[in-house]
TORPAKOL-841008 format. One record per residue: x, y, z of N, C-alpha, C in turn. Coordinates in steps of 0.001 Angstrom, whole numbers, padded with zeros to 6 digits, always signed. Layout:
% residues N
XYZXYZXYZ ...
END
This chain:
% residues 89
+025561-031415-011739+024969-031593-010429+025487-030552-009439 +026789-030223-009574+027357-029229-008678+026755-027849-008930 +026381-027597-010179+025790-026311-010518+024453-026121-009800 +023681-027179-009677+022394-027102-008992+022597-026772-007517 +023614-027355-006897+023887-027074-005488+024301-025621-005286 +025112-025085-006208+025507-023694-006107+024305-022762-006271 +023446-023086-007209+022242-022263-007411+021349-022327-006176 +021168-023506-005625+020364-023669-004407+020990-022907-003245 +022314-022983-003119+023026-022278-002055+022849-020761-002194 +022952-020257-003402+022790-018821-003635+021358-018376-003365 +020386-019161-003796+018982-018799-003569+018668-018789-002073 +019125-019797-001342+018889-019846+000105+019576-018663+000785 +020778-018328+000350+021472-017176+000914+020755-015871+000650 +020241-015699-000555+019498-014481-000883+018197-014375-000098 +017490-015489+000043+016242-015481+000810+016525-015155+002271 +017567-015752+002833+017924-015475+004230+018325-014019+004408 +019106-013475+003475+019518-012073+003556+018315-011139+003458 +017424-011419+002529+016226-010580+002371+015357-010639+003618 +015219-011824+004204+014416-011966+005418+015037-011189+006570 +016345-011258+006710+017035-010551+007791+016904-009040+007636 +017101-008541+006437+016987-007104+006195+015550-006642+006413 +014597-007404+005935+013188-007031+006090+012786-006995+007561 +013195-007978+008321+012880-007983+009756+013553-006822+010472 +014770-006503+010089+015477-005388+010715+014853-004049+010388 +014433-003875+009157+013852-002595+008742+012453-002411+009316 +011623-003442+009242+010241-003293+009674+010059-003438+011167 +011145-003645+011899+011036-003702+013349+011291-002331+013965 +011578-001349+013154+011890-000023+013668+010643+000861+013683 +010730+001935+014446+009632+002897+014531+009507+003696+013236 +010628+003908+012556+010624+004660+011307+009819+003952+010223 +009874+002631+010194+009127+001883+009178+007625+002042+009381 +007193+002049+010637+005763+002232+010903+005286+003599+010428 +006075+004627+010686+005700+005967+010230+005715+006059+008713 +006683+005406+008085+006766+005437+006627+005548+004773+006002 +005149+003644+006546+003966+002939+006028+002725+003795+006199 +002597+004471+007343+001435+005336+007561+001414+006504+006574 +002569+007133+006336+002605+008250+005390+002291+007788+003979 +002822+006642+003584+002503+006123+002251+001021+005778+002137 +000424+005292+003211-001013+005007+003195-001821+006306+003118 -001363+007373+003788-002022+008675+003656-002029+009123+002199 -000878+008991+001558-000763+009412+000166-001669+008571-000731 -001669+007249-000522-002503+006368-001350-003988+006640-001117 -004397+006796+000134-005797+007085+000432-006229+008421-000131 -005370+009423+000001-005688+010742-000556-005809+010683-002074 -004905+009939-002715-004973+009809-004163-006278+009149-004589 -006690+008077-003900-007943+007409-004259-009125+008356-004145 -009188+009102-003062-010323+010005-002841-010319+011142-003862 -009182+011799-004032-009114+012955-004929-009357+012550-006379 -008733+011455-006798-008894+011017-008186-010330+010595-008478 -010956+009865-007543-012333+009422-007770-013306+010600-007756 -013110+011541-006842-013985+012716-006821-013818+013552-008088 -012593+013676-008554-012362+014409-009808-013078+013721-010969 -012984+012402-011046-013660+011672-012131-015181+011789-012022 -015701+011780-010804-017159+011894-010624-017648+013251-011119 -016951+014324-010745-017415+015662-011084-017146+016048-012534 -016141+015448-013167-015851+015799-014558-016456+014821-015556 -017046+013752-015090-017602+012749-015995-018912+013239-016587 -019081+012962-017859-020319+013336-018545-021347+012207-018513 -020897+010997-018175-021837+009869-018182-022521+009746-016824 -023826+009831-016817-024548+009702-015551-024872+008244-015194 -024188+007308-015852-024485+005907-015599-024175+005551-014150 -025094+004843-013555-024937+004475-012153-023750+003545-011952 -023501+002690-012927-022424+001716-012784-021071+002408-012676 -020795+003371-013534-019528+004090-013494-019389+004912-012214 -020440+005608-011879-020385+006454-010688-020336+005618-009400 -020945+004453-009426-020949+003600-008245-019546+003095-007937 -018806+002681-008952-017435+002220-008735-016531+003362-008276 -016766+004537-008782-015979+005693-008345-016315+006054-006898 -017574+005970-006549-017957+006223-005155-017372+005156-004231 -017278+003945-004724-016671+002865-003951-015188+003155-003713 -014500+003722-004702-013091+004100-004518-012952+005210-003484 -013902+006136-003457-013878+007190-002442-014014+006580-001056 -014914+005627-000911-015116+004969+000382-013863+004212+000804 -013255+003463-000101-012046+002708+000225-010904+003656+000593 -010721+004723-000168-009675+005689+000143-009883+006353+001486 -011125+006683+001815-011427+007278+003104-011148+006297+004236 -011491+005043+004041-011226+004028+005068-009727+003828+005281 -008966+003746+004201-007509+003584+004315-006916+004784+005043 -007335+005967+004655-006826+007186+005280-007163+007215+006766 -008396+006874+007116-008833+006920+008511-008109+005889+009368 -007971+004684+008865-007298+003633+009632-005857+004036+009942 -005142+004530+008946-003752+004885+009182-003615+006195+009947 -004590+007067+009874-004573+008262+010711-004703+007864+012180 -005594+006944+012481-005746+006482+013860-004496+005761+014352 -003860+004986+013490-002615+004326+013869-001514+005365+014100 -001467+006390+013263-000457+007423+013412-000660+008195+014712 -001915+008451+015093-002211+009172+016316-001841+008348+017552 -001764+007045+017406-001409+006180+018523+000054+006362+018915 +000916+006717+017967+002344+006883+018262+002534+008176+018982 
END
């Protein structure tokens, strides 16, 4: 029974520590810039990778190309949203 209390105590302590560190890190201006830069990278990767697949693909099937075009749209939206947020700072 005592072992369960120790495990519960350790889990609660770890959750509290993680919450405190997360709030401290994400309350800074540096975290906002980091998230925006990572979103730029992710959006750019989606657009570049999907465009590369569209132009190098031999299958003209609409289904394959439609999903790739959808990835281009999502990547462009992610990039644009975080670009506007970055310009706000």
